[in-house]
Biopython code that builds the backbone (N, CA, C, O; Angstrom):
import numpy as np
from Bio.PDB.StructureBuilder import StructureBuilder

atoms = [
    (1, "UNK", "N", (-9.840, -35.964, -14.607)),
    (1, "UNK", "CA", (-8.825, -34.960, -14.469)),
    (1, "UNK", "C", (-9.420, -33.567, -14.483)),
    (1, "UNK", "O", (-8.919, -32.685, -13.786)),
    (2, "UNK", "N", (-10.493, -33.337, -15.266)),
    (2, "UNK", "CA", (-11.116, -32.067, -15.282)),
    (2, "UNK", "C", (-11.781, -31.715, -13.941)),
    (2, "UNK", "O", (-11.776, -30.555, -13.528)),
    (3, "UNK", "N", (-12.351, -32.724, -13.266)),
    (3, "UNK", "CA", (-12.957, -32.450, -11.996)),
    (3, "UNK", "C", (-11.904, -32.069, -10.952)),
    (3, "UNK", "O", (-12.142, -31.230, -10.083)),
    (4, "UNK", "N", (-10.736, -32.707, -11.060)),
    (4, "UNK", "CA", (-9.654, -32.413, -10.120)),
    (4, "UNK", "C", (-9.247, -30.952, -10.271)),
    (4, "UNK", "O", (-9.109, -30.259, -9.263)),
    (5, "UNK", "N", (-9.050, -30.464, -11.483)),
    (5, "UNK", "CA", (-8.661, -29.079, -11.741)),
    (5, "UNK", "C", (-9.742, -28.088, -11.273)),
    (5, "UNK", "O", (-9.451, -27.032, -10.711)),
    (6, "UNK", "N", (-11.004, -28.479, -11.531)),
    (6, "UNK", "CA", (-12.120, -27.646, -11.104)),
    (6, "UNK", "C", (-12.169, -27.481, -9.587)),
    (6, "UNK", "O", (-12.300, -26.366, -9.082)),
    (7, "UNK", "N", (-12.063, -28.582, -8.871)),
    (7, "UNK", "CA", (-12.059, -28.488, -7.402)),
    (7, "UNK", "C", (-10.823, -27.883, -6.842)),
    (7, "UNK", "O", (-10.863, -27.201, -5.817)),
    (8, "UNK", "N", (-9.691, -28.127, -7.515)),
    (8, "UNK", "CA", (-8.404, -27.509, -7.095)),
    (8, "UNK", "C", (-8.495, -26.009, -7.235)),
    (8, "UNK", "O", (-8.052, -25.286, -6.343)),
    (9, "UNK", "N", (-9.053, -25.518, -8.318)),
    (9, "UNK", "CA", (-9.231, -24.059, -8.478)),
    (9, "UNK", "C", (-10.194, -23.489, -7.438)),
    (9, "UNK", "O", (-9.976, -22.384, -6.941)),
    (10, "UNK", "N", (-11.249, -24.218, -7.105)),
    (10, "UNK", "CA", (-12.151, -23.742, -6.050)),
    (10, "UNK", "C", (-11.450, -23.661, -4.705)),
    (10, "UNK", "O", (-11.598, -22.667, -3.994)),
    (11, "UNK", "N", (-10.683, -24.698, -4.339)),
    (11, "UNK", "CA", (-10.024, -24.755, -3.087)),
    (11, "UNK", "C", (-8.968, -23.662, -2.947)),
    (11, "UNK", "O", (-8.962, -22.905, -1.977)),
    (12, "UNK", "N", (-8.070, -23.593, -3.940)),
    (12, "UNK", "CA", (-7.008, -22.595, -3.891)),
    (12, "UNK", "C", (-7.602, -21.161, -4.039)),
    (12, "UNK", "O", (-7.134, -20.234, -3.377)),
    (13, "UNK", "N", (-8.581, -20.990, -4.864)),
    (13, "UNK", "CA", (-9.197, -19.669, -5.004)),
    (13, "UNK", "C", (-9.889, -19.202, -3.735)),
    (13, "UNK", "O", (-9.814, -18.024, -3.387)),
    (14, "UNK", "N", (-10.552, -20.100, -3.048)),
    (14, "UNK", "CA", (-11.199, -19.760, -1.763)),
    (14, "UNK", "C", (-10.134, -19.493, -0.675)),
    (14, "UNK", "O", (-10.291, -18.603, 0.161)),
    (15, "UNK", "N", (-9.071, -20.275, -0.712)),
    (15, "UNK", "CA", (-7.965, -20.055, 0.239)),
    (15, "UNK", "C", (-7.376, -18.668, 0.079)),
    (15, "UNK", "O", (-7.234, -17.927, 1.052)),
    (16, "UNK", "N", (-7.026, -18.313, -1.185)),
    (16, "UNK", "CA", (-6.472, -17.033, -1.454)),
    (16, "UNK", "C", (-7.442, -15.867, -1.158)),
    (16, "UNK", "O", (-7.041, -14.801, -0.691)),
    (17, "UNK", "N", (-8.665, -16.103, -1.436)),
    (17, "UNK", "CA", (-9.704, -15.080, -1.186)),
    (17, "UNK", "C", (-9.862, -14.888, 0.326)),
    (17, "UNK", "O", (-10.020, -13.760, 0.793)),
    (18, "UNK", "N", (-9.821, -15.979, 1.088)),
    (18, "UNK", "CA", (-9.915, -15.864, 2.585)),
    (18, "UNK", "C", (-8.678, -15.157, 3.141)),
    (18, "UNK", "O", (-8.809, -14.318, 4.032)),
    (19, "UNK", "N", (-7.511, -15.466, 2.653)),
    (19, "UNK", "CA", (-6.298, -14.766, 3.069)),
    (19, "UNK", "C", (-6.383, -13.264, 2.709)),
    (19, "UNK", "O", (-5.943, -12.399, 3.466)),
    (20, "UNK", "N", (-6.959, -12.993, 1.539)),
    (20, "UNK", "CA", (-7.111, -11.602, 1.133)),
    (20, "UNK", "C", (-8.013, -10.818, 2.021)),
    (20, "UNK", "O", (-7.707, -9.695, 2.421)),
    (21, "UNK", "N", (-9.145, -11.428, 2.333)),
    (21, "UNK", "CA", (-10.124, -10.769, 3.221)),
    (21, "UNK", "C", (-9.514, -10.549, 4.606)),
    (21, "UNK", "O", (-9.740, -9.508, 5.223)),
    (22, "UNK", "N", (-8.751, -11.511, 5.091)),
    (22, "UNK", "CA", (-8.070, -11.406, 6.396)),
    (22, "UNK", "C", (-7.064, -10.241, 6.357)),
    (22, "UNK", "O", (-7.013, -9.417, 7.270)),
    (23, "UNK", "N", (-6.272, -10.196, 5.286)),
    (23, "UNK", "CA", (-5.272, -9.111, 5.148)),
    (23, "UNK", "C", (-5.937, -7.758, 5.057)),
    (23, "UNK", "O", (-5.473, -6.801, 5.676)),
    (24, "UNK", "N", (-7.029, -7.655, 4.289)),
    (24, "UNK", "CA", (-7.694, -6.393, 4.156)),
    (24, "UNK", "C", (-8.279, -5.904, 5.509)),
    (24, "UNK", "O", (-8.189, -4.732, 5.874)),
    (25, "UNK", "N", (-8.871, -6.861, 6.212)),
    (25, "UNK", "CA", (-9.465, -6.529, 7.571)),
    (25, "UNK", "C", (-8.390, -6.032, 8.521)),
    (25, "UNK", "O", (-8.563, -5.014, 9.192)),
    (26, "UNK", "N", (-7.233, -6.784, 8.577)),
    (26, "UNK", "CA", (-6.151, -6.385, 9.462)),
    (26, "UNK", "C", (-5.554, -5.019, 9.058)),
    (26, "UNK", "O", (-5.247, -4.202, 9.926)),
    (27, "UNK", "N", (-5.397, -4.783, 7.806)),
    (27, "UNK", "CA", (-4.879, -3.451, 7.398)),
    (27, "UNK", "C", (-5.846, -2.363, 7.755)),
    (27, "UNK", "O", (-5.414, -1.267, 8.111)),
    (28, "UNK", "N", (-7.145, -2.608, 7.679)),
    (28, "UNK", "CA", (-8.156, -1.580, 8.098)),
    (28, "UNK", "C", (-8.067, -1.375, 9.600)),
    (28, "UNK", "O", (-8.146, -0.238, 10.065)),
    (29, "UNK", "N", (-7.906, -2.435, 10.369)),
    (29, "UNK", "CA", (-7.790, -2.299, 11.812)),
    (29, "UNK", "C", (-6.516, -1.535, 12.170)),
    (29, "UNK", "O", (-6.566, -0.646, 13.019)),
    (30, "UNK", "N", (-5.389, -1.848, 11.558)),
    (30, "UNK", "CA", (-4.123, -1.124, 11.811)),
    (30, "UNK", "C", (-4.263, 0.302, 11.455)),
    (30, "UNK", "O", (-3.736, 1.156, 12.169)),
    (31, "UNK", "N", (-4.952, 0.625, 10.378)),
    (31, "UNK", "CA", (-5.137, 1.986, 9.922)),
    (31, "UNK", "C", (-5.960, 2.784, 10.936)),
    (31, "UNK", "O", (-5.594, 3.901, 11.304)),
    (32, "UNK", "N", (-7.080, 2.196, 11.385)),
    (32, "UNK", "CA", (-7.907, 2.894, 12.355)),
    (32, "UNK", "C", (-7.157, 3.070, 13.670)),
    (32, "UNK", "O", (-7.286, 4.113, 14.311)),
    (33, "UNK", "N", (-6.369, 2.065, 14.092)),
    (33, "UNK", "CA", (-5.573, 2.212, 15.319)),
    (33, "UNK", "C", (-4.539, 3.316, 15.195)),
    (33, "UNK", "O", (-4.289, 4.044, 16.156)),
    (34, "UNK", "N", (-3.940, 3.447, 14.027)),
    (34, "UNK", "CA", (-2.985, 4.522, 13.818)),
    (34, "UNK", "C", (-3.659, 5.891, 13.814)),
    (34, "UNK", "O", (-3.029, 6.869, 14.218)),
    (35, "UNK", "N", (-4.890, 6.001, 13.383)),
    (35, "UNK", "CA", (-5.609, 7.274, 13.471)),
    (35, "UNK", "C", (-5.984, 7.577, 14.910)),
    (35, "UNK", "O", (-5.895, 8.732, 15.325)),
    (36, "UNK", "N", (-6.397, 6.596, 15.682)),
    (36, "UNK", "CA", (-6.771, 6.809, 17.038)),
    (36, "UNK", "C", (-5.575, 7.176, 17.930)),
    (36, "UNK", "O", (-5.635, 8.119, 18.720)),
    (37, "UNK", "N", (-4.465, 6.387, 17.777)),
    (37, "UNK", "CA", (-3.270, 6.596, 18.589)),
    (37, "UNK", "C", (-2.341, 7.700, 18.078)),
    (37, "UNK", "O", (-1.379, 8.075, 18.749)),
    (38, "UNK", "N", (-2.642, 8.217, 16.876)),
    (38, "UNK", "CA", (-1.775, 9.204, 16.260)),
    (38, "UNK", "C", (-0.336, 8.750, 16.139)),
    (38, "UNK", "O", (0.605, 9.539, 16.226)),
    (39, "UNK", "N", (-0.201, 7.466, 15.937)),
    (39, "UNK", "CA", (1.145, 6.877, 15.738)),
    (39, "UNK", "C", (0.975, 5.883, 14.593)),
    (39, "UNK", "O", (0.092, 5.026, 14.609)),
    (40, "UNK", "N", (1.844, 6.028, 13.608)),
    (40, "UNK", "CA", (1.730, 5.217, 12.386)),
    (40, "UNK", "C", (2.051, 3.760, 12.688)),
    (40, "UNK", "O", (3.100, 3.460, 13.259)),
    (41, "UNK", "N", (1.163, 2.863, 12.311)),
    (41, "UNK", "CA", (1.429, 1.410, 12.396)),
    (41, "UNK", "C", (1.622, 0.954, 10.961)),
    (41, "UNK", "O", (0.811, 1.267, 10.090)),
    (42, "UNK", "N", (2.675, 0.228, 10.718)),
    (42, "UNK", "CA", (2.976, -0.175, 9.401)),
    (42, "UNK", "C", (1.983, -1.201, 8.912)),
    (42, "UNK", "O", (1.728, -2.196, 9.591)),
    (43, "UNK", "N", (1.431, -0.974, 7.761)),
    (43, "UNK", "CA", (0.508, -1.913, 7.128)),
    (43, "UNK", "C", (1.328, -3.017, 6.431)),
    (43, "UNK", "O", (2.512, -2.848, 6.139)),
    (44, "UNK", "N", (0.669, -4.123, 6.182)),
    (44, "UNK", "CA", (1.310, -5.206, 5.392)),
    (44, "UNK", "C", (1.073, -4.913, 3.928)),
    (44, "UNK", "O", (0.005, -5.206, 3.390)),
    (45, "UNK", "N", (2.083, -4.328, 3.278)),
    (45, "UNK", "CA", (1.795, -3.868, 1.892)),
    (45, "UNK", "C", (1.567, -5.008, 0.912)),
    (45, "UNK", "O", (2.287, -6.006, 0.892)),
    (46, "UNK", "N", (0.561, -4.820, 0.121)),
    (46, "UNK", "CA", (0.230, -5.712, -1.040)),
    (46, "UNK", "C", (-0.266, -7.128, -0.721)),
    (46, "UNK", "O", (-0.714, -7.834, -1.624)),
    (47, "UNK", "N", (-0.197, -7.543, 0.506)),
    (47, "UNK", "CA", (-0.534, -8.942, 0.810)),
    (47, "UNK", "C", (-2.016, -9.229, 0.556)),
    (47, "UNK", "O", (-2.354, -10.167, -0.166)),
    (48, "UNK", "N", (-2.874, -8.443, 1.131)),
    (48, "UNK", "CA", (-4.286, -8.666, 0.958)),
    (48, "UNK", "C", (-4.734, -8.489, -0.506)),
    (48, "UNK", "O", (-5.566, -9.232, -1.026)),
    (49, "UNK", "N", (-4.151, -7.488, -1.126)),
    (49, "UNK", "CA", (-4.524, -7.185, -2.525)),
    (49, "UNK", "C", (-4.032, -8.284, -3.514)),
    (49, "UNK", "O", (-4.767, -8.699, -4.410)),
    (50, "UNK", "N", (-2.812, -8.723, -3.329)),
    (50, "UNK", "CA", (-2.246, -9.733, -4.243)),
    (50, "UNK", "C", (-2.963, -11.049, -4.054)),
    (50, "UNK", "O", (-3.299, -11.713, -5.034)),
    (51, "UNK", "N", (-3.210, -11.447, -2.795)),
    (51, "UNK", "CA", (-3.941, -12.682, -2.585)),
    (51, "UNK", "C", (-5.387, -12.577, -3.183)),
    (51, "UNK", "O", (-5.930, -13.538, -3.728)),
    (52, "UNK", "N", (-5.937, -11.424, -3.056)),
    (52, "UNK", "CA", (-7.276, -11.218, -3.678)),
    (52, "UNK", "C", (-7.309, -11.338, -5.178)),
    (52, "UNK", "O", (-8.224, -11.916, -5.764)),
    (53, "UNK", "N", (-6.266, -10.765, -5.794)),
    (53, "UNK", "CA", (-6.157, -10.873, -7.251)),
    (53, "UNK", "C", (-6.046, -12.312, -7.693)),
    (53, "UNK", "O", (-6.754, -12.748, -8.601)),
    (54, "UNK", "N", (-5.127, -13.076, -7.030)),
    (54, "UNK", "CA", (-4.982, -14.514, -7.369)),
    (54, "UNK", "C", (-6.207, -15.249, -7.054)),
    (54, "UNK", "O", (-6.576, -16.130, -7.830)),
    (55, "UNK", "N", (-6.895, -14.975, -5.969)),
    (55, "UNK", "CA", (-8.114, -15.725, -5.612)),
    (55, "UNK", "C", (-9.181, -15.480, -6.616)),
    (55, "UNK", "O", (-9.864, -16.430, -7.000)),
    (56, "UNK", "N", (-9.379, -14.262, -7.078)),
    (56, "UNK", "CA", (-10.362, -13.951, -8.046)),
    (56, "UNK", "C", (-10.079, -14.592, -9.389)),
    (56, "UNK", "O", (-10.977, -15.113, -10.051)),
    (57, "UNK", "N", (-8.816, -14.546, -9.779)),
    (57, "UNK", "CA", (-8.413, -15.155, -11.080)),
    (57, "UNK", "C", (-8.519, -16.663, -11.067)),
    (57, "UNK", "O", (-8.774, -17.269, -12.108)),
    (58, "UNK", "N", (-8.331, -17.278, -9.923)),
    (58, "UNK", "CA", (-8.373, -18.753, -9.841)),
    (58, "UNK", "C", (-9.795, -19.286, -9.725)),
    (58, "UNK", "O", (-10.050, -20.406, -10.170)),
    (59, "UNK", "N", (-10.734, -18.537, -9.148)),
    (59, "UNK", "CA", (-12.083, -19.063, -8.947)),
    (59, "UNK", "C", (-12.765, -19.364, -10.271)),
    (59, "UNK", "O", (-12.787, -18.513, -11.160)),
    (60, "UNK", "N", (-13.324, -20.566, -10.418)),
    (60, "UNK", "CA", (-13.926, -20.972, -11.713)),
    (60, "UNK", "C", (-15.377, -20.448, -11.822)),
    (60, "UNK", "O", (-16.323, -21.198, -12.062)),
    (61, "UNK", "N", (-15.494, -19.136, -11.633)),
    (61, "UNK", "CA", (-16.841, -18.541, -11.732)),
    (61, "UNK", "C", (-16.850, -17.653, -12.975)),
    (61, "UNK", "O", (-15.967, -16.812, -13.145)),
    (62, "UNK", "N", (-17.814, -17.833, -13.816)),
    (62, "UNK", "CA", (-17.865, -17.083, -15.083)),
    (62, "UNK", "C", (-18.062, -15.595, -14.845)),
    (62, "UNK", "O", (-18.964, -15.205, -14.103)),
    (63, "UNK", "N", (-17.283, -14.807, -15.426)),
    (63, "UNK", "CA", (-17.389, -13.351, -15.376)),
    (63, "UNK", "C", (-16.741, -12.667, -14.199)),
    (63, "UNK", "O", (-16.724, -11.438, -14.143)),
    (64, "UNK", "N", (-16.203, -13.423, -13.250)),
    (64, "UNK", "CA", (-15.574, -12.801, -12.078)),
    (64, "UNK", "C", (-14.212, -12.266, -12.363)),
    (64, "UNK", "O", (-13.725, -11.414, -11.620)),
    (65, "UNK", "N", (-13.557, -12.735, -13.431)),
    (65, "UNK", "CA", (-12.217, -12.355, -13.726)),
    (65, "UNK", "C", (-12.074, -10.870, -14.049)),
    (65, "UNK", "O", (-10.985, -10.313, -13.912)),
    (66, "UNK", "N", (-13.170, -10.216, -14.480)),
    (66, "UNK", "CA", (-13.100, -8.832, -14.811)),
    (66, "UNK", "C", (-13.043, -7.904, -13.552)),
    (66, "UNK", "O", (-12.849, -6.694, -13.661)),
    (67, "UNK", "N", (-13.220, -8.523, -12.372)),
    (67, "UNK", "CA", (-13.167, -7.754, -11.118)),
    (67, "UNK", "C", (-11.890, -7.982, -10.348)),
    (67, "UNK", "O", (-11.844, -7.790, -9.132)),
    (68, "UNK", "N", (-10.834, -8.399, -11.065)),
    (68, "UNK", "CA", (-9.562, -8.717, -10.418)),
    (68, "UNK", "C", (-8.947, -7.542, -9.690)),
    (68, "UNK", "O", (-8.210, -7.743, -8.725)),
    (69, "UNK", "N", (-9.229, -6.302, -10.127)),
    (69, "UNK", "CA", (-8.612, -5.053, -9.610)),
    (69, "UNK", "C", (-9.247, -4.620, -8.272)),
    (69, "UNK", "O", (-8.646, -3.802, -7.577)),
    (70, "UNK", "N", (-10.400, -5.113, -7.886)),
    (70, "UNK", "CA", (-11.114, -4.618, -6.737)),
    (70, "UNK", "C", (-10.300, -4.820, -5.424)),
    (70, "UNK", "O", (-10.239, -3.905, -4.602)),
    (71, "UNK", "N", (-9.679, -6.005, -5.222)),
    (71, "UNK", "CA", (-8.906, -6.164, -3.969)),
    (71, "UNK", "C", (-7.767, -5.153, -3.814)),
    (71, "UNK", "O", (-7.409, -4.770, -2.700)),
    (72, "UNK", "N", (-7.209, -4.729, -4.941)),
    (72, "UNK", "CA", (-6.094, -3.752, -4.856)),
    (72, "UNK", "C", (-6.566, -2.379, -4.344)),
    (72, "UNK", "O", (-5.787, -1.643, -3.739)),
    (73, "UNK", "N", (-7.847, -2.035, -4.588)),
    (73, "UNK", "CA", (-8.405, -0.819, -4.027)),
    (73, "UNK", "C", (-8.945, -1.005, -2.619)),
    (73, "UNK", "O", (-8.895, -0.082, -1.806)),
    (74, "UNK", "N", (-9.446, -2.160, -2.334)),
    (74, "UNK", "CA", (-10.031, -2.413, -1.015)),
    (74, "UNK", "C", (-8.944, -2.527, 0.061)),
    (74, "UNK", "O", (-9.155, -2.122, 1.204)),
    (75, "UNK", "N", (-7.808, -3.067, -0.301)),
    (75, "UNK", "CA", (-6.729, -3.279, 0.639)),
    (75, "UNK", "C", (-5.995, -1.922, 0.836)),
    (75, "UNK", "O", (-5.460, -1.356, -0.117)),
    (76, "UNK", "N", (-5.983, -1.441, 2.033)),
    (76, "UNK", "CA", (-5.359, -0.123, 2.314)),
    (76, "UNK", "C", (-3.853, -0.244, 2.152)),
    (76, "UNK", "O", (-3.202, 0.794, 2.030)),
    (77, "UNK", "N", (-3.258, -1.401, 2.141)),
    (77, "UNK", "CA", (-1.840, -1.579, 1.994)),
    (77, "UNK", "C", (-1.386, -1.561, 0.533)),
    (77, "UNK", "O", (-0.198, -1.687, 0.235)),
    (78, "UNK", "N", (-2.361, -1.402, -0.376)),
    (78, "UNK", "CA", (-1.988, -1.420, -1.810)),
    (78, "UNK", "C", (-2.075, 0.012, -2.345)),
    (78, "UNK", "O", (-1.374, 0.911, -1.881)),
    (79, "UNK", "N", (-2.956, 0.199, -3.337)),
    (79, "UNK", "CA", (-3.020, 1.471, -4.042)),
    (79, "UNK", "C", (-3.388, 2.685, -3.217)),
    (79, "UNK", "O", (-2.836, 3.759, -3.457)),
    (80, "UNK", "N", (-4.314, 2.571, -2.234)),
    (80, "UNK", "CA", (-4.601, 3.757, -1.392)),
    (80, "UNK", "C", (-3.395, 4.276, -0.661)),
    (80, "UNK", "O", (-3.186, 5.488, -0.620)),
    (81, "UNK", "N", (-2.594, 3.412, -0.083)),
    (81, "UNK", "CA", (-1.413, 3.870, 0.669)),
    (81, "UNK", "C", (-0.343, 4.411, -0.247)),
    (81, "UNK", "O", (0.340, 5.383, 0.078)),
    (82, "UNK", "N", (-0.201, 3.780, -1.390)),
    (82, "UNK", "CA", (0.765, 4.244, -2.402)),
    (82, "UNK", "C", (0.410, 5.628, -2.871)),
    (82, "UNK", "O", (1.283, 6.491, -2.966)),
    (83, "UNK", "N", (-0.849, 5.861, -3.166)),
    (83, "UNK", "CA", (-1.275, 7.178, -3.647)),
    (83, "UNK", "C", (-1.108, 8.216, -2.517)),
    (83, "UNK", "O", (-0.639, 9.327, -2.764)),
    (84, "UNK", "N", (-1.487, 7.859, -1.297)),
    (84, "UNK", "CA", (-1.346, 8.790, -0.144)),
    (84, "UNK", "C", (0.123, 9.131, 0.081)),
    (84, "UNK", "O", (0.453, 10.293, 0.320)),
    (85, "UNK", "N", (1.007, 8.144, 0.009)),
    (85, "UNK", "CA", (2.421, 8.359, 0.174)),
    (85, "UNK", "C", (2.991, 9.227, -0.916)),
    (85, "UNK", "O", (3.814, 10.098, -0.634)),
    (86, "UNK", "N", (2.596, 9.027, -2.117)),
    (86, "UNK", "CA", (3.064, 9.845, -3.228)),
    (86, "UNK", "C", (2.611, 11.303, -3.053)),
    (86, "UNK", "O", (3.421, 12.213, -3.225)),
    (87, "UNK", "N", (1.362, 11.540, -2.722)),
    (87, "UNK", "CA", (0.906, 12.918, -2.573)),
    (87, "UNK", "C", (1.523, 13.578, -1.303)),
    (87, "UNK", "O", (1.828, 14.771, -1.310)),
    (88, "UNK", "N", (1.694, 12.811, -0.254)),
    (88, "UNK", "CA", (2.333, 13.323, 0.966)),
    (88, "UNK", "C", (3.744, 13.792, 0.677)),
    (88, "UNK", "O", (4.119, 14.894, 1.075)),
    (89, "UNK", "N", (4.535, 12.979, -0.008)),
    (89, "UNK", "CA", (5.888, 13.326, -0.257)),
    (89, "UNK", "C", (5.998, 14.432, -1.287)),
    (89, "UNK", "O", (6.918, 15.246, -1.202)),
    (90, "UNK", "N", (5.117, 14.495, -2.236)),
    (90, "UNK", "CA", (5.144, 15.594, -3.182)),
    (90, "UNK", "C", (4.860, 16.936, -2.514)),
    (90, "UNK", "O", (5.594, 17.911, -2.682)),
    (91, "UNK", "N", (3.776, 16.950, -1.756)),
    (91, "UNK", "CA", (3.379, 18.232, -1.112)),
    (91, "UNK", "C", (4.284, 18.571, 0.074)),
    (91, "UNK", "O", (4.606, 19.741, 0.279)),
    (92, "UNK", "N", (4.694, 17.590, 0.846)),
    (92, "UNK", "CA", (5.564, 17.851, 1.968)),
    (92, "UNK", "C", (6.914, 18.385, 1.517)),
    (92, "UNK", "O", (7.460, 19.320, 2.103)),
    (93, "UNK", "N", (7.433, 17.782, 0.477)),
    (93, "UNK", "CA", (8.751, 18.167, -0.064)),
    (93, "UNK", "C", (8.629, 19.609, -0.638)),
    (93, "UNK", "O", (9.484, 20.464, -0.409)),
    (94, "UNK", "N", (7.552, 19.828, -1.375)),
    (94, "UNK", "CA", (7.350, 21.161, -1.957)),
    (94, "UNK", "C", (7.188, 22.247, -0.840)),
    (94, "UNK", "O", (7.741, 23.342, -0.949)),
    (95, "UNK", "N", (6.422, 21.914, 0.226)),
    (95, "UNK", "CA", (6.243, 22.822, 1.297)),
    (95, "UNK", "C", (7.530, 23.118, 2.000)),
    (95, "UNK", "O", (7.819, 24.257, 2.365)),
    (96, "UNK", "N", (8.345, 22.013, 2.196)),
    (96, "UNK", "CA", (9.634, 22.209, 2.895)),
    (96, "UNK", "C", (10.581, 23.070, 2.016)),
    (96, "UNK", "O", (11.302, 23.906, 2.560)),
    (97, "UNK", "N", (10.597, 22.893, 0.703)),
    (97, "UNK", "CA", (11.413, 23.722, -0.106)),
    (97, "UNK", "C", (11.002, 25.198, -0.093)),
    (97, "UNK", "O", (11.847, 26.092, -0.034)),
    (98, "UNK", "N", (9.719, 25.426, -0.148)),
    (98, "UNK", "CA", (9.230, 26.778, -0.116)),
    (98, "UNK", "C", (9.543, 27.426, 1.234)),
    (98, "UNK", "O", (9.805, 28.626, 1.306)),
    (99, "UNK", "N", (9.515, 26.613, 2.314)),
    (99, "UNK", "CA", (9.865, 27.184, 3.649)),
    (99, "UNK", "C", (11.305, 27.544, 3.721)),
    (99, "UNK", "O", (11.681, 28.559, 4.309)),
    (100, "UNK", "N", (12.139, 26.692, 3.107)),
    (100, "UNK", "CA", (13.600, 26.987, 3.110)),
    (100, "UNK", "C", (13.924, 28.211, 2.260)),
    (100, "UNK", "O", (14.809, 28.993, 2.605)),
    (101, "UNK", "N", (13.202, 28.380, 1.138)),
    (101, "UNK", "CA", (13.451, 29.519, 0.316)),
    (101, "UNK", "C", (12.979, 30.816, 0.973)),
    (101, "UNK", "O", (13.559, 31.873, 0.725)),
    (102, "UNK", "N", (11.959, 30.756, 1.787)),
    (102, "UNK", "CA", (11.407, 31.916, 2.418)),
    (102, "UNK", "C", (12.288, 32.401, 3.582)),
    (102, "UNK", "O", (12.347, 33.593, 3.882)),
    (103, "UNK", "N", (12.966, 31.449, 4.223)),
    (103, "UNK", "CA", (13.850, 31.819, 5.343)),
    (103, "UNK", "C", (15.146, 32.408, 4.835)),
    (103, "UNK", "O", (15.715, 31.923, 3.857)),
    (104, "UNK", "N", (15.608, 33.433, 5.485)),
    (104, "UNK", "CA", (16.901, 34.017, 5.100)),
    (104, "UNK", "C", (17.939, 33.465, 6.025)),
    (104, "UNK", "O", (17.831, 33.573, 7.247)),
    (105, "UNK", "N", (18.939, 32.877, 5.442)),
    (105, "UNK", "CA", (20.058, 32.344, 6.212)),
    (105, "UNK", "C", (21.225, 33.307, 6.172)),
    (105, "UNK", "O", (21.873, 33.447, 5.135)),
    (106, "UNK", "N", (21.501, 33.963, 7.258)),
    (106, "UNK", "CA", (22.562, 34.959, 7.345)),
    (106, "UNK", "C", (23.794, 34.333, 8.043)),
    (106, "UNK", "O", (24.538, 35.042, 8.720)),
    (107, "UNK", "N", (23.997, 33.100, 7.893)),
    (107, "UNK", "CA", (25.146, 32.441, 8.534)),
    (107, "UNK", "C", (26.347, 32.592, 7.638)),
    (107, "UNK", "O", (26.313, 32.088, 6.516)),
    (108, "UNK", "N", (27.412, 33.255, 8.060)),
    (108, "UNK", "CA", (28.563, 33.393, 7.191)),
    (108, "UNK", "C", (29.272, 32.072, 6.964)),
    (108, "UNK", "O", (29.329, 31.211, 7.841)),
    (109, "UNK", "N", (29.797, 31.940, 5.789)),
    (109, "UNK", "CA", (30.578, 30.718, 5.498)),
    (109, "UNK", "C", (31.896, 30.757, 6.190)),
    (109, "UNK", "O", (32.488, 31.824, 6.350)),
    (110, "UNK", "N", (32.362, 29.630, 6.598)),
    (110, "UNK", "CA", (33.694, 29.598, 7.272)),
    (110, "UNK", "C", (34.776, 29.974, 6.286)),
    (110, "UNK", "O", (34.676, 29.684, 5.094)),
    (111, "UNK", "N", (35.788, 30.608, 6.781)),
    (111, "UNK", "CA", (36.878, 31.039, 5.843)),
    (111, "UNK", "C", (37.647, 29.814, 5.341)),
    (111, "UNK", "O", (37.834, 28.832, 6.060)),
    (112, "UNK", "N", (38.069, 29.903, 4.127)),
    (112, "UNK", "CA", (38.839, 28.844, 3.504)),
    (112, "UNK", "C", (40.312, 29.098, 3.794)),
    (112, "UNK", "O", (40.836, 30.150, 3.426)),
    (113, "UNK", "N", (40.965, 28.191, 4.422)),
    (113, "UNK", "CA", (42.371, 28.281, 4.731)),
    (113, "UNK", "C", (43.133, 27.288, 3.887)),
    (113, "UNK", "O", (42.749, 26.123, 3.789)),
    (114, "UNK", "N", (44.203, 27.740, 3.281)),
    (114, "UNK", "CA", (44.994, 26.821, 2.446)),
    (114, "UNK", "C", (45.684, 25.744, 3.347)),
    (114, "UNK", "O", (46.092, 26.000, 4.480)),
    (115, "UNK", "N", (45.777, 24.570, 2.777)),
    (115, "UNK", "CA", (46.483, 23.465, 3.540)),
    (115, "UNK", "C", (47.969, 23.718, 3.495)),
    (115, "UNK", "O", (48.522, 24.168, 2.491)),
    (116, "UNK", "N", (48.603, 23.415, 4.619)),
    (116, "UNK", "CA", (50.043, 23.638, 4.696)),
    (116, "UNK", "C", (50.784, 22.331, 4.524)),
    (116, "UNK", "O", (52.014, 22.309, 4.559)),
]
sb = StructureBuilder()
sb.init_structure("model")
sb.init_model(0)
sb.init_chain("A")
sb.init_seg("    ")
for serial, (resi, resn, name, xyz) in enumerate(atoms, 1):
    if name == "N":
        sb.init_residue(resn, " ", resi, " ")
    sb.init_atom(name, np.array(xyz, "f"), 0.0, 1.0, " ", f" {name:<3s}", serial, name[0])
structure = sb.get_structure()
C-alpha cells in the first residue's frame, strides 16, 4: 500500500507540475502577444500557479515543499497580474480624480420645476 501511495503521488505530482508549466508558458506567450499587438489578451488566472502549488506539495521529494510559492510568482496570471492590476487601478483612479478636480465645469444645473 505504501508503494501505491508513493507512485500515486509521483504520477499526480508530475501531472500537476506539467499542467502548471504548460499554463505558465501559455500565459507568458499571451502576455508577449498582448505587448506586441497592443491589445490585451486575457490570461488564464491562477491555473498555472495553483496546479504548480499542488504539484510541488504532492511530489514525494524531501525539502521541495518549502518552494510551494514559486509557481504563484512565475505564472503571470497569478500574483504579478494581481499586483499590476492593483497598482494600475490605484494610480489610474487617482489620476482621473485629480484630472476631474483640475477641470472647471461651468455647466449650469437645470432648473428644478415643481411637479403639477
